[in-house]
LORO-538384 format. One line per 2 residues: number of its first residue (from 1); for each residue x, y, z of C-alpha. Coordinates in steps of 0.5 Angstrom, whole numbers, plus 2048, in hexadecimal, padded with zeros to 3 digits. Layout:
NUM> X Y Z ~ ...
# end
This chain:
1> 800 800 800 ~ 806 805 7FF
3> 807 80A 7FA ~ 80B 810 7F9
5> 804 813 7F8 ~ 801 811 7FE
7> 802 813 806 ~ 802 80F 80C
9> 7FE 814 811 ~ 7FE 810 817
11> 806 811 819 ~ 80B 816 818
13> 80B 81E 819 ~ 804 820 81A
15> 805 827 818 ~ 80A 826 812
17> 805 821 80F ~ 7FF 825 810
19> 802 82B 80C ~ 804 826 807
21> 7FD 823 806 ~ 7F9 82A 807
23> 7FD 82E 802 ~ 7FB 82A 7FC
25> 7F4 829 7FE ~ 7F4 831 7FF
27> 7F7 832 7F8 ~ 7F2 82D 7F5
29> 7EC 830 7F9 ~ 7EE 837 7F7
31> 7EF 835 7F0 ~ 7E8 832 7F0
33> 7E5 838 7F3 ~ 7E8 83C 7ED
35> 7E3 838 7E8 ~ 7DD 83C 7EC
37> 7E2 842 7ED ~ 7E4 843 7E6
39> 7DC 842 7E4 ~ 7DA 848 7E8
41> 7E0 84C 7E6 ~ 7DF 84B 7DF
43> 7D8 84C 7DF ~ 7D8 852 7E4
45> 7DD 856 7DF ~ 7DB 854 7D8
47> 7D4 852 7D9 ~ 7D1 857 7DE
49> 7CE 856 7E5 ~ 7C8 852 7E3
51> 7CC 84D 7E0 ~ 7D0 84D 7E7
53> 7CA 84D 7EB ~ 7C8 847 7E7
55> 7CE 843 7E8 ~ 7CF 845 7EF
57> 7C7 843 7F1 ~ 7C8 83C 7EF
59> 7CE 83A 7F3 ~ 7C9 838 7F9
61> 7C5 834 7F5 ~ 7CA 830 7F2
63> 7CD 82F 7F9 ~ 7C7 82D 7FB
65> 7C6 828 7F6 ~ 7CD 825 7F6
67> 7CE 825 7FE ~ 7CB 81D 7FF
69> 7D0 81B 7FA ~ 7D6 81F 7FD
71> 7D4 81C 803 ~ 7D5 815 801
73> 7DC 817 7FE ~ 7DE 819 805
75> 7DB 812 807 ~ 7E0 80F 802
77> 7E6 813 804 ~ 7E4 811 80C
79> 7E3 809 80A ~ 7E9 809 806
81> 7EE 80C 80B ~ 7EB 808 810
83> 7ED 802 80C ~ 7F4 804 80A
85> 7F5 806 811 ~ 7F3 7FF 813
87> 7F7 7FC 80E ~ 7F1 7F8 80B
89> 7F3 7F8 803 ~ 7ED 7F4 801
91> 7E8 7F8 804 ~ 7EB 7FE 802
93> 7EB 7FC 7FA ~ 7E4 7FA 7FB
95> 7E2 801 7FE ~ 7E6 805 7F9
97> 7E2 801 7F3 ~ 7DB 802 7F6
99> 7DD 809 7F7 ~ 7DF 80B 7F0
101> 7D8 807 7ED ~ 7D4 80B 7F2
103> 7D7 811 7F0 ~ 7D5 810 7E9
105> 7CE 80D 7EA ~ 7CD 813 7EF
107> 7D0 818 7EB ~ 7CB 816 7E5
109> 7C5 816 7E9 ~ 7C6 81D 7ED
111> 7C8 820 7E6 ~ 7C1 81E 7E3
113> 7BE 820 7E9 ~ 7C1 827 7EA
115> 7C0 828 7E2 ~ 7B8 827 7E4
117> 7B7 82B 7EA ~ 7BC 831 7E8
119> 7B7 836 7E6 ~ 7B1 834 7EC
121> 7B7 834 7F1 ~ 7B9 83B 7EF
123> 7B2 83E 7EF ~ 7B1 83B 7F6
125> 7B7 83F 7F8 ~ 7B4 846 7F5
127> 7B9 846 7EF ~ 7B7 84D 7EC
129> 7B3 84D 7E5 ~ 7B9 850 7E2
131> 7BE 84B 7E4 ~ 7BB 845 7E4
133> 7BB 843 7DD ~ 7C3 843 7DD
135> 7C3 840 7E4 ~ 7BF 83A 7E1
137> 7C4 839 7DB ~ 7CA 83A 7DF
139> 7C7 835 7E4 ~ 7C5 830 7DF
141> 7CB 830 7DB ~ 7CF 82F 7E2
143> 7CB 829 7E3 ~ 7CD 825 7DD
145> 7D4 825 7E0 ~ 7D2 822 7E7
147> 7D4 81B 7E5 ~ 7DB 81D 7E3
149> 7DC 822 7E9 ~ 7D9 81C 7EE
151> 7DE 817 7EB ~ 7E4 81C 7EC
153> 7E2 81E 7F3 ~ 7E1 816 7F5
155> 7E8 815 7F2 ~ 7EB 81A 7F6
157> 7E8 818 7FC ~ 7EB 811 7FB
159> 7F2 814 7F9 ~ 7F2 818 800
161> 7F0 812 804 ~ 7F7 80F 802
163> 7FA 816 804 ~ 7FB 818 7FC
165> 7F9 81F 7FC ~ 7FE 821 7F6
167> 7FB 81E 7F0 ~ 7F4 821 7F1
169> 7F8 828 7F2 ~ 7FB 826 7EB
171> 7F5 824 7E8 ~ 7F1 82B 7EA
173> 7F7 82F 7E8 ~ 7F6 82C 7E1
175> 7EF 82D 7E0 ~ 7EF 833 7E4
177> 7F3 837 7DE ~ 7EE 833 7D9
179> 7E8 836 7DD ~ 7EA 83D 7DD
181> 7ED 83D 7D6 ~ 7E6 83A 7D3
183> 7E2 83F 7D8 ~ 7E6 845 7D4
185> 7E5 842 7CD ~ 7DE 840 7CE
187> 7DC 847 7D1 ~ 7E0 84C 7CD
189> 7E1 848 7C6 ~ 7DA 845 7C6
191> 7D6 849 7CA ~ 7D3 843 7CE
193> 7D2 847 7D4 ~ 7D0 842 7DA
195> 7CF 83C 7D5 ~ 7D7 83D 7D3
197> 7D9 83D 7DB ~ 7D5 837 7DC
199> 7D7 833 7D6 ~ 7DF 835 7D8
201> 7DD 832 7DF ~ 7DB 82B 7DC
203> 7E1 82A 7D8 ~ 7E5 82B 7DD
205> 7E1 826 7E2 ~ 7E2 821 7DC
207> 7E9 822 7DC ~ 7EA 821 7E3
209> 7E6 81B 7E4 ~ 7EA 818 7DE
211> 7F0 819 7E1 ~ 7EE 817 7E8
213> 7EC 810 7E5 ~ 7F2 80F 7E2
215> 7F6 810 7E8 ~ 7F1 80B 7EC
217> 7F1 806 7E6 ~ 7F8 806 7E5
219> 7FB 7FF 7E4 ~ 801 800 7E8
221> 7FF 804 7EE ~ 7FD 803 7F5
223> 7F6 803 7F4 ~ 7F5 7FC 7F0
225> 7EE 7FE 7ED ~ 7EB 7FB 7E7
227> 7E5 7FD 7E3 ~ 7E3 7F6 7E3
229> 7E3 7F6 7EA ~ 7DE 7FC 7EB
231> 7D8 7FA 7EF ~ 7D4 7FC 7F5
233> 7D7 7F8 7FB ~ 7D2 7F7 800
235> 7D6 7F8 807 ~ 7DA 7FE 804
237> 7D4 801 801 ~ 7D1 801 808
239> 7D7 804 80C ~ 7D7 809 806
241> 7D0 80B 807 ~ 7D0 80B 80E
243> 7D5 810 80F ~ 7D4 814 808
245> 7CC 815 809 ~ 7CC 819 80F
247> 7D2 81D 80C ~ 7CE 81E 806
249> 7C8 820 80A ~ 7CC 824 80E
251> 7CE 828 808 ~ 7C6 828 806
253> 7C4 82B 80C ~ 7C9 830 80C
255> 7C8 832 804 ~ 7C0 833 806
257> 7C2 838 80B ~ 7C7 83B 806
259> 7C1 83B 801 ~ 7BC 83F 805
261> 7C2 844 806 ~ 7C2 844 7FF
263> 7BB 845 7FE ~ 7BB 84B 803
265> 7C1 84E 7FE ~ 7BD 84D 7F8
267> 7B7 851 7FA ~ 7BC 857 7FA
269> 7BD 857 7F3 ~ 7C3 856 7EE
271> 7C8 85B 7F1 ~ 7C7 857 7F8
273> 7C8 850 7F4 ~ 7CE 852 7F1
275> 7D1 855 7F7 ~ 7CF 84F 7FB
277> 7D2 84A 7F5 ~ 7D9 84F 7F5
279> 7DA 84E 7FD ~ 7D8 847 7FD
281> 7DD 846 7F8 ~ 7E2 849 7FC
283> 7E1 847 803 ~ 7E1 840 800
285> 7E8 840 7FF ~ 7E9 841 806
287> 7E4 83B 807 ~ 7E8 837 802
289> 7EE 838 807 ~ 7EA 835 80D
291> 7E7 82F 809 ~ 7EE 82D 807
293> 7F0 82C 80E ~ 7E9 829 80F
295> 7EB 824 809 ~ 7F1 823 80D
297> 7EE 821 813 ~ 7E9 81C 810
299> 7EF 818 80D ~ 7F4 819 812
301> 7EF 817 818 ~ 7EC 811 813
303> 7F3 80E 812 ~ 7F5 80F 81A
305> 7EE 80C 81C ~ 7EF 806 818
307> 7F6 805 81B ~ 7F3 807 822
309> 7F8 80D 823 ~ 7F3 811 827
311> 7F8 815 82A ~ 7FA 818 823
313> 7F3 81A 822 ~ 7F3 81E 828
315> 7FA 822 826 ~ 7F7 822 81F
317> 7F1 826 821 ~ 7F5 82B 825
319> 7FA 82D 820 ~ 7F6 82D 81A
321> 7F1 832 81E ~ 7F7 836 820
323> 7FA 836 819 ~ 7F3 837 815
325> 7F1 83D 81A ~ 7F8 841 818
327> 7F7 840 811 ~ 7EF 842 811
329> 7F1 848 815 ~ 7F6 84A 810
331> 7F1 849 80A ~ 7EC 84D 80E
333> 7F1 853 80F ~ 7F2 853 807
335> 7EA 853 806 ~ 7E9 859 80B
337> 7EF 85D 809 ~ 7EE 85D 801
339> 7E6 85C 800 ~ 7E5 860 7FB
341> 7EB 85E 7F7 ~ 7E9 857 7F7
343> 7E1 858 7F6 ~ 7E3 85C 7F0
345> 7E6 856 7ED ~ 7DF 853 7EC
347> 7DB 85A 7EA ~ 7DD 861 7EA
349> 7D6 864 7EB ~ 7D6 868 7F2
351> 7D0 866 7F4 ~ 7D2 85E 7F3
353> 7D8 860 7F7 ~ 7D5 863 7FD
355> 7D0 85E 7FE ~ 7D5 859 7FE
357> 7DA 85B 804 ~ 7D5 85A 809
359> 7D5 852 808 ~ 7DC 852 806
361> 7DE 855 80D ~ 7DA 851 812
363> 7DA 84A 80E ~ 7E2 84B 80D
365> 7E3 84B 815 ~ 7DD 847 817
367> 7E1 841 813 ~ 7E7 842 819
369> 7E1 83F 81E ~ 7DF 83A 819
371> 7E6 837 819 ~ 7E4 833 820
373> 7DE 830 81D ~ 7E0 82E 816
375> 7E7 82B 818 ~ 7E4 827 81E
377> 7DE 825 81A ~ 7E4 822 815
379> 7E7 81E 81B ~ 7E0 81B 81D
381> 7DF 819 816 ~ 7E6 816 815
383> 7E4 812 81B ~ 7DE 80F 818
385> 7D9 814 81C ~ 7D4 817 817
387> 7CD 817 819 ~ 7CD 81A 820
389> 7D2 820 81D ~ 7CD 821 818
391> 7C8 822 81D ~ 7CC 827 821
393> 7CF 82B 81B ~ 7C8 82C 818
395> 7C5 82E 81F ~ 7CB 832 820
397> 7CC 836 819 ~ 7C5 835 816
399> 7C0 837 81B ~ 7C4 83D 81D
401> 7C4 840 816 ~ 7BD 83E 815
403> 7BA 841 81C ~ 7BE 847 81A
405> 7BB 848 813 ~ 7B4 847 815
407> 7B4 84B 81C ~ 7BA 850 81C
409> 7BB 852 815 ~ 7B5 856 813
411> 7B4 858 80C ~ 7B7 85F 80E
413> 7BD 85C 811 ~ 7C4 85E 80E
415> 7C8 858 80A ~ 7CD 859 810
417> 7C8 857 815 ~ 7C5 851 810
419> 7CC 84E 810 ~ 7CD 84E 817
421> 7CA 847 817 ~ 7D1 845 815
423> 7D5 846 81B ~ 7CF 844 820
425> 7CE 83D 81D ~ 7D6 83C 81D
427> 7D6 83D 824 ~ 7D0 838 826
429> 7D3 833 821 ~ 7DA 833 824
431> 7D7 832 82B ~ 7D3 82C 829
433> 7D9 828 825 ~ 7DF 82A 82A
435> 7DA 827 82F ~ 7D9 821 82C
437> 7E0 820 829 ~ 7E2 81F 831
439> 7DC 81B 832 ~ 7DF 816 82D
441> 7E6 816 82F ~ 7E4 814 836
443> 7E1 80E 833 ~ 7E7 80C 82F
445> 7EC 80E 835 ~ 7E9 809 83A
447> 7EB 802 836 ~ 7F2 806 834
449> 7F3 807 83C ~ 7F1 800 83E
451> 7F5 7FD 838 ~ 7FB 801 83B
453> 7FA 7FE 842
# end
C-alpha cells in the first residue's frame, strides 16, 4: 500500500505532515472555486450586473441539489481512510470500486433532477423576472456537467484517503486554466453570456473526471482498481451510506438556510443580488482555507482512528485549529483593508460595491469563529461519528439563522443586520460540536486506559 504519491498519516511529525497535506488541498479548492469566481468576474465585467446576479443566484440552489452526493463523497473518504489505517486492503479495494460506481450513477440521477427543477426552485427563491431566464439557463447547462463533477469529487476524496493531495491539485491546475480561457473565449468572442461560462465549466469538469479516473485505474498504481470490478459491495456501501448520508443531510439543511437567506436577498432587486454574488465569491476564498483544514482533519482522523492512534487525533484538532485561525484571520484582514478594490474585480458599479461591503466585513471575520466548529466536525466524521454531529450542526447553525431572519431581521433592516446571523450561528455550532467531541473522546480513552494498566 506504499506509493510515492500516498502518505501514512498515523505517525511522524504531525504539523509537518498536516501542512504538506493541506497545501495541495487548499490550492485545489481555490482552483475549483475559480471556476465560479471566473464565471462571476467574466459575466460581471462583460455581460453586466443582471448576468452577474443570474450566475450568483444559482449557487445556493445547485449546492442544495448536490449536497447529498457531496456528503457521500465525504463518507467514501472516511471509510477508505479507516480501512487504510487498519491495513485492510481487500475491504479498501471494494470500498473504492463501490464509491466510483456510486459517483457515476448518483451524478446522472442528480444532474437530471437538477435540470428538471431549476426554474421552479429559482421561482421559490423569489428570483426576479429580469434575472430568472438567464439564471435558469445557467443552472440547466451546469447540471449537465454534474456526473463529471461528482466523479471527480469522489475520485479526489479517495486519493485523499490515501494521503494523496498533490495529484488532485495538479488536475485542477490544468482544468482551471482551461476553464478561465474558455470563459473569455465564449463570452468575448461568441457573446454567449451566462451560457458561455456554464459550458466552459462543464468542459473543465469533464477533463477533471477523465484525469482522476486515469489515476485510479492505472494498472501500475497502488489502488489496483479495474473497470470490470465496478460493482456495489453491500457491506462497504452500507458503511459509506451510514457516514455519508448524515454528512449530506447536514449540508442539505445548511443549504436550506442559505436558500432562505438568498430569497431574502432576491426580493431586494438585482443590485443587491449582484452585490451578494460578489461578496459570496470573495468570502468563499476564506471558507476554502477553512475547508482545506477540515478535509485534512477528516483524512488524518480517518487513518488514525482505523489505526487506534487516538492521542494523535487530539493533537491534530488543537494544532489544526491554531494554524487555521491564524490563516483565516490574515485573509479576513485583507478583505477588511481592501474591500472596494476586491469587489471592483467583479463589478465596478458604485451601488453594487456599496451593497457588497456589509457582508464582506461581517462574514470574513465570522469565519474565525467557524474554524472551531468545522474542524471539530471534520475530526468527528473521521471517527465515523456522523448522525449526532449532523443534528448538532443543524441546530447550531441553521436554527439561529432562520430565527434571526424570521423574527429579528425586519423588512427595513440593513444588510449588515441581516448578515449578523452568521457569527451568531457559528458560536452555537462550536459550543455544541466541541462538547460532543470531548464526550466521544472520553469513551475512547476508557478502553485505552484499561489496556495500558
